[in-house]
C-alpha positions as CSV (number, residue, x, y, z in Angstrom):
1,M,4.6,16.9,29.0
2,R,1.8,17.8,26.7
3,A,1.9,16.2,23.2
4,G,2.2,19.6,21.4
5,V,5.1,20.6,23.6
6,F,6.7,17.2,23.0
7,L,6.6,17.7,19.2
8,V,8.2,21.2,19.4
9,V,11.0,19.7,21.5
10,A,11.3,16.9,19.0
11,L,11.6,19.2,16.0
12,V,14.2,21.5,17.7
13,S,16.2,18.4,18.5
14,L,16.2,17.3,14.9
15,A,17.1,20.8,13.8
16,V,20.4,20.7,15.7
17,G,21.5,17.4,14.1
18,D,19.8,14.5,16.0
19,H,19.3,11.8,13.4
20,V,16.6,10.0,15.4
21,D,13.0,11.0,14.9
22,P,11.6,11.3,18.5
23,L,8.0,11.4,17.2
24,S,8.0,8.0,15.7
25,D,7.5,6.1,19.0
26,H,4.4,8.3,19.6
27,V,2.6,7.6,16.3
28,C,-0.7,7.4,18.1
29,E,-0.2,11.0,19.3
30,L,-0.6,12.0,15.7
31,M,-4.3,11.5,16.2
32,D,-4.3,14.4,18.6
33,E,-5.2,17.8,17.1
34,D,-2.4,19.8,18.8
35,V,0.2,17.4,17.5
36,Q,-1.3,17.4,14.1
37,D,-1.1,21.2,13.9
38,A,2.6,21.2,14.6
39,L,3.3,18.3,12.3
40,R,1.3,19.9,9.5
41,E,3.4,23.0,9.7
42,D,6.6,20.9,9.6
43,L,5.4,18.8,6.6
44,L,4.4,21.8,4.6
45,K,8.0,23.1,4.9
46,H,10.0,19.8,4.6
47,N,7.9,17.0,3.1
48,C,8.0,15.6,-0.5
49,M,10.7,14.0,-2.5
50,K,11.9,17.1,-4.3
51,E,13.8,15.2,-7.0
52,V,10.9,13.0,-8.1
53,E,10.4,13.3,-11.8
54,L,7.0,13.5,-13.5
55,V,7.5,11.5,-16.7
56,E,5.6,12.5,-19.8
57,P,3.3,9.6,-21.1
58,S,5.0,10.0,-24.5
59,N,8.3,8.8,-23.1
60,P,7.6,5.2,-21.7
61,Q,11.2,4.2,-22.0
62,R,12.2,7.0,-19.6
63,A,9.5,5.7,-17.2
64,A,10.9,2.2,-17.5
65,R,14.5,3.3,-16.8
66,L,13.4,5.2,-13.6
67,F,11.2,2.3,-12.5
68,H,14.0,-0.2,-12.7
69,R,16.4,2.1,-11.0
70,D,14.2,3.3,-8.1
71,G,11.5,0.7,-7.8
72,F,8.8,3.2,-8.7
73,V,8.0,6.0,-11.2
74,V,5.3,8.6,-11.7
75,V,3.9,9.2,-15.1
76,K,1.6,12.2,-15.5
77,D,-1.4,12.9,-17.6
78,V,-2.4,9.2,-18.0
79,L,-6.1,9.7,-17.1
80,K,-8.4,12.2,-18.8
81,Q,-10.6,14.3,-16.7
82,E,-13.7,12.3,-17.4
83,Q,-11.9,9.1,-16.3
84,I,-10.7,10.8,-13.1
85,N,-14.3,11.9,-12.4
86,S,-15.9,8.4,-13.0
87,V,-13.3,6.5,-11.0
88,K,-13.3,9.0,-8.2
89,A,-17.1,8.9,-8.0
90,R,-17.0,5.1,-7.8
91,C,-14.2,4.9,-5.3
92,T,-16.1,7.5,-3.1
93,N,-19.1,5.3,-3.2
94,I,-17.1,2.2,-2.3
95,A,-15.5,4.1,0.6
96,E,-18.8,5.2,1.9
97,E,-20.1,1.7,1.9
98,I,-17.0,0.5,3.7
99,L,-17.3,3.2,6.3
100,E,-20.9,2.3,7.0
101,K,-19.6,-1.0,8.2
102,D,-17.0,0.6,10.4
103,P,-18.6,3.5,12.4
104,R,-15.6,3.5,14.9
105,R,-13.2,4.1,12.0
106,L,-10.8,1.3,13.1
107,G,-9.9,0.6,9.5
108,N,-8.4,-2.6,8.0
109,R,-4.9,-1.2,7.3
110,G,-4.5,0.7,10.5
111,P,-6.6,3.4,12.2
112,L,-8.6,5.5,9.7
113,R,-6.8,3.6,6.9
114,Y,-8.5,1.1,4.5
115,S,-7.6,-1.2,1.7
116,F,-10.3,-1.3,-1.0
117,G,-10.0,-5.0,-1.8
118,P,-10.3,-7.0,1.4
119,P,-13.8,-5.9,2.4
120,H,-15.1,-7.5,-0.8
121,K,-15.6,-11.2,-0.9
122,T,-13.5,-11.4,-4.1
123,G,-10.7,-9.5,-2.5
124,H,-10.7,-7.0,-5.4
125,I,-12.8,-4.1,-6.8
126,I,-12.2,-4.9,-10.5
127,H,-15.9,-5.9,-10.9
128,Y,-16.8,-2.3,-10.9
129,P,-17.0,-1.2,-14.6
130,E,-15.3,2.2,-13.8
131,I,-12.3,0.3,-12.5
132,A,-12.1,-2.4,-15.1
133,Q,-12.2,0.2,-18.0
134,L,-8.8,1.4,-16.8
135,I,-7.3,-1.8,-18.2
136,D,-7.6,-0.3,-21.7
137,V,-6.0,3.1,-21.0
138,P,-3.4,3.4,-23.9
139,E,-0.9,5.5,-21.9
140,L,-1.0,3.0,-19.0
141,N,-0.2,0.1,-21.3
142,D,2.6,2.0,-23.1
143,A,4.3,2.4,-19.8
144,L,3.6,-1.2,-18.7
145,R,5.0,-2.6,-22.0
146,A,8.2,-0.7,-21.4
147,I,8.5,-1.6,-17.8
148,F,7.9,-5.4,-18.3
149,G,9.9,-5.4,-21.5
150,N,7.1,-7.2,-23.4
151,D,3.3,-7.2,-24.1
152,R,2.6,-10.5,-22.2
153,Y,1.8,-9.1,-18.7
154,I,-1.5,-10.1,-17.2
155,V,-4.0,-8.4,-14.9
156,R,-4.0,-9.8,-11.4
157,G,-6.8,-7.6,-10.0
158,S,-7.5,-4.2,-8.4
159,R,-7.2,-3.0,-4.8
160,G,-5.6,0.2,-3.6
161,D,-6.4,2.1,-0.5
162,F,-8.0,5.2,1.0
163,N,-7.6,7.0,4.3
164,L,-9.4,9.6,6.4
165,P,-8.3,12.9,8.0
166,G,-6.4,12.1,11.1
167,A,-4.8,8.8,9.9
168,P,-1.3,8.5,11.4
169,Y,1.9,7.0,9.8
170,Q,1.8,3.4,8.6
171,V,4.7,1.1,9.3
172,M,7.2,0.6,6.5
173,H,6.5,-2.6,4.6
174,N,6.5,-4.2,1.2
175,D,3.5,-5.9,-0.5
176,V,5.0,-9.2,-1.3
177,G,3.3,-11.8,1.0
178,R,6.3,-14.0,1.4
179,D,10.1,-13.8,1.0
180,W,11.1,-17.4,0.3
181,L,10.2,-19.1,-2.9
182,F,8.3,-22.3,-2.5
183,D,10.4,-25.3,-3.4
184,P,8.4,-28.6,-3.6
185,A,11.6,-30.6,-3.1
186,T,12.2,-29.1,0.3
187,S,8.7,-28.2,1.4
188,E,8.9,-30.4,4.5
189,F,12.0,-28.7,5.7
190,P,12.8,-25.2,6.9
191,D,13.6,-22.5,4.3
192,T,17.1,-23.0,3.0
193,G,17.6,-19.4,1.9
194,R,18.9,-20.3,-1.5
195,I,16.8,-17.8,-3.3
196,D,14.4,-15.1,-2.4
197,V,11.6,-13.1,-4.3
198,R,13.8,-10.1,-4.1
199,D,16.4,-11.9,-6.2
200,L,13.9,-12.4,-9.0
201,P,13.5,-10.2,-12.1
202,L,10.5,-8.0,-12.0
203,F,7.4,-10.1,-11.7
204,H,4.7,-7.8,-10.1
205,V,3.7,-4.2,-10.9
206,V,1.2,-2.0,-9.1
207,S,-0.3,1.0,-10.9
208,S,-1.9,3.5,-8.5
209,F,-4.2,6.1,-9.9
210,V,-4.0,9.6,-8.5
211,L,-7.5,11.0,-8.4
212,S,-6.7,14.3,-6.5
213,D,-3.5,16.3,-6.4
214,L,-1.1,14.7,-3.8
215,N,0.5,17.3,-1.6
216,A,2.6,17.4,1.6
217,I,-0.2,16.8,4.0
218,N,-2.9,14.7,2.3
219,A,-1.2,11.3,2.8
220,P,1.2,10.9,-0.1
221,I,2.8,7.5,-0.3
222,R,6.4,7.4,1.0
223,Q,8.8,5.3,-1.1
224,I,12.4,4.5,-0.4
225,P,14.3,4.4,-3.6
226,M,16.3,1.4,-4.8
227,T,15.0,-1.0,-2.1
228,Q,13.1,-3.4,-4.4
229,N,16.0,-5.9,-4.3
230,S,17.4,-4.9,-0.9
231,H,18.2,-7.5,1.8
232,R,18.9,-4.8,4.3
233,V,16.9,-4.3,7.5
234,M,13.5,-2.6,7.1
235,P,13.0,-0.3,10.1
236,W,10.0,-0.1,12.3
237,L,8.5,3.4,12.9
238,D,10.5,3.8,16.0
239,D,13.8,3.3,14.1
240,E,12.9,5.0,10.9
241,P,15.1,8.1,10.1
242,L,13.4,11.4,9.4
243,W,14.5,11.4,5.8
244,M,12.5,8.3,5.1
245,K,9.4,9.8,6.6
246,R,9.8,12.7,4.2
247,S,10.6,10.5,1.1
248,T,7.1,11.0,-0.2
249,L,5.7,11.2,-3.7
250,C,4.4,14.8,-3.9
251,P,3.4,17.1,-5.4
252,V,1.8,14.8,-7.9
253,P,-1.2,16.1,-10.0
254,A,-4.4,14.2,-10.5
255,G,-4.5,12.0,-13.6
256,S,-1.0,10.7,-12.8
257,V,-0.2,7.0,-12.3
258,I,2.4,5.8,-9.8
259,F,4.0,2.5,-11.0
260,R,5.5,0.5,-8.1
261,D,7.5,-2.6,-7.7
262,P,5.7,-3.9,-4.5
263,R,9.0,-5.3,-3.2
264,A,10.2,-1.8,-2.6
265,W,9.9,-0.3,0.9
266,H,7.0,2.0,1.3
267,G,4.3,3.1,3.7
268,G,1.4,5.4,4.3
269,T,1.8,8.9,5.8
270,P,-0.6,11.1,7.9
271,N,-3.6,12.6,6.3
272,L,-3.6,16.1,7.8
273,S,-6.0,17.5,5.2
274,E,-9.7,17.9,5.5
275,G,-10.7,15.3,3.0
276,I,-10.5,11.6,2.1
277,R,-7.5,10.5,0.1
278,L,-8.3,7.8,-2.6
279,L,-5.7,5.8,-4.4
280,P,-7.1,2.8,-6.3
281,N,-4.9,0.5,-8.3
282,L,-4.6,-2.2,-10.9
283,E,-2.1,-5.0,-10.3
284,Y,-0.2,-7.0,-12.9
285,Y,2.0,-10.1,-13.0
286,A,4.7,-11.1,-15.5
287,Y,3.5,-13.8,-17.8
288,W,5.9,-16.4,-16.2
289,Y,4.9,-15.7,-12.6
290,R,2.1,-17.3,-10.5
291,Y,1.9,-17.2,-6.7
292,K,0.4,-20.4,-5.2
293,E,0.0,-21.3,-1.6
294,G,-2.0,-24.0,0.2
295,K,-3.2,-27.4,-0.9
296,G,-6.1,-28.8,-2.8
297,A,-9.0,-26.4,-3.3
298,N,-7.1,-23.6,-1.5
299,Q,-4.0,-23.8,-3.7
300,S,-4.8,-20.5,-5.5
301,I,-6.0,-18.6,-2.5
302,N,-3.4,-15.9,-3.0
303,Q,-3.0,-15.7,-6.7
304,M,-5.3,-15.3,-9.7
305,R,-8.7,-15.2,-8.2
306,R,-11.7,-15.0,-10.5
307,S,-12.9,-11.5,-9.6
308,L,-14.0,-10.1,-13.0
309,P,-17.6,-10.8,-14.0
310,R,-18.0,-11.8,-17.6
311,E,-20.4,-9.1,-18.4
312,V,-17.8,-6.5,-17.4
313,Y,-15.1,-8.4,-19.2
314,D,-17.1,-8.3,-22.4
315,T,-16.9,-4.4,-22.4
316,L,-13.1,-4.5,-22.7
317,S,-11.1,-4.4,-25.9
318,P,-9.7,-7.7,-27.3
319,E,-6.3,-6.7,-25.9
320,G,-7.8,-5.9,-22.5
321,Q,-9.7,-9.2,-22.4
322,H,-6.5,-11.1,-23.2
323,R,-4.7,-9.4,-20.3
324,A,-7.6,-10.2,-17.9
325,R,-8.1,-13.8,-19.1
326,E,-7.1,-15.4,-15.9
327,I,-9.4,-13.4,-13.6
328,V,-12.6,-13.5,-15.6
329,T,-15.4,-15.8,-14.5
330,L,-15.9,-19.0,-16.5
331,P,-18.9,-19.1,-18.9
332,G,-22.0,-19.4,-16.7
333,E,-20.1,-18.9,-13.5
334,E,-21.5,-16.4,-10.9
335,I,-19.3,-14.8,-8.2
336,D,-20.3,-12.9,-5.1
337,T,-18.9,-9.4,-5.4
338,S,-20.7,-8.1,-2.2
339,M,-18.9,-7.0,0.9
340,Q,-18.0,-9.0,4.0
341,D,-20.0,-8.3,7.2
342,D,-16.8,-7.8,9.2
343,I,-14.4,-5.5,7.4
344,T,-12.1,-4.3,10.2
345,L,-8.7,-5.7,10.9
346,I,-6.6,-4.8,13.9
347,W,-2.9,-4.5,13.3
348,H,-0.6,-5.4,16.2
349,D,2.0,-2.8,15.0
350,V,-0.2,0.0,16.2
351,I,-2.2,-1.7,18.9
352,D,-1.9,1.3,21.2
353,C,-3.7,3.4,18.6
354,Y,-6.7,1.1,18.8
355,R,-6.7,1.4,22.6
356,K,-6.6,5.1,22.2
357,M,-9.7,4.8,20.1
358,G,-11.5,2.9,22.9
359,V,-10.9,-0.7,21.8
360,T,-10.8,-3.0,24.8
361,N,-8.6,-6.0,25.6
362,E,-11.8,-8.2,25.3
363,E,-12.4,-6.8,21.8
364,I,-8.8,-7.5,20.8
365,E,-9.1,-11.1,22.0
366,E,-12.3,-11.5,20.1
367,A,-10.7,-10.1,16.9
368,K,-7.9,-12.7,17.3
369,R,-10.5,-15.5,17.7
370,N,-12.3,-14.4,14.6
371,G,-9.2,-14.0,12.4
372,L,-9.5,-10.2,12.4
373,Y,-6.1,-9.5,14.0
374,Y,-2.8,-9.3,12.2
375,A,0.6,-9.7,13.7
376,E,3.9,-10.9,12.4
377,K,4.1,-14.6,13.0
378,E,6.5,-15.7,15.7
379,G,9.4,-17.7,14.2
380,A,8.8,-16.4,10.6
381,P,11.8,-17.1,8.5
382,R,12.7,-13.5,8.0
383,R,11.9,-12.2,11.4
384,D,15.5,-12.2,12.7
385,F,16.8,-11.2,9.3
386,Y,14.7,-8.1,9.2
387,G,15.8,-7.2,12.7
388,R,12.4,-5.8,13.5
389,R,13.0,-5.2,17.2
390,K,12.7,-2.0,19.2
391,N,16.1,-0.2,19.6
392,Q,16.5,0.2,23.3
393,Q,19.1,2.9,22.9
394,T,16.9,4.8,20.6
395,N,14.0,4.5,23.0
396,A,16.2,5.8,25.8
397,V,17.0,8.9,23.8
398,K,13.3,9.5,23.2
399,D,12.5,9.0,26.8
400,E,15.0,11.7,27.8
401,L,13.2,14.1,25.5
């Protein structure tokens, strides 16, 4: 059965009440033009979270209430047009440099999908003045003060992502690197499960800057409301219901900021437009939270890396400098802000997509040897809890279609 015919059958099935999305097991087929044409038509009719509220920047308390309820909120009119233009120009240049290093468009967050930070040796893009200046945007800080409940939050860095036309769905995930809290008293023993990062008060906020209007087909982020503290199963693409795939933040105008609790379930959606979709961010920690992992010199590998050159830091206001105090370089210290030579990362979740793009088994094995392959670790504490296994009954239904 041709891919385009398959999609038509899938949509008809859903229209008559089937709660399983038959397309999701065929995420790589979304890279085929005939499938994209049919999906584009469907998304234009049914995509976007219709009830999403665009909060006025003058009402930060409203933004905070929605954020703590849903795990995210959209505040409009945060950036002025000149700020949009400068940040967009810089992010376009960053993307072009990244793409020069990846002519096959394998991406580092899935096919045709890229995180801004990891290609850089600092892991962040806050060393660019156009990005750093966002730390001082008044409307941004009004919302952050209300969300954190105080003025003591600190800047962790800047990353964000971009994707290209043809990028397929990204698997549902959250952005917190671990579930269990590190307990020195029990570090030599398996996780006891006494407490989990999802049980903590808010400690991490991501603010994503919308540089072009987000619509139904240009890869708006999908967010599942009220999942930031959830201990329920997070579905793989093959088990994700259709309503989740359509739970996207759109339409959202340029100049808006999407504030997210990174524990909340979210994922990328297909870019069926004709242009690149840019979404840089700033990340913040609560004053009381630090994430440490490793031993000795590597103890701070995943937390407050010094990624902000002092000459850029000096251009910030006193308040901005105070918020960025833990990521600025020490006096006289130099950091390498250049890009890595190897910027691609193959994700096991969508390994068939890479094969569709011509990646060989030998290249996959080489990526594993070089640490450029990501797969959920076998025996990870939360593997069984998340229940991330293919649903055989669901697959059987799809096979019948």
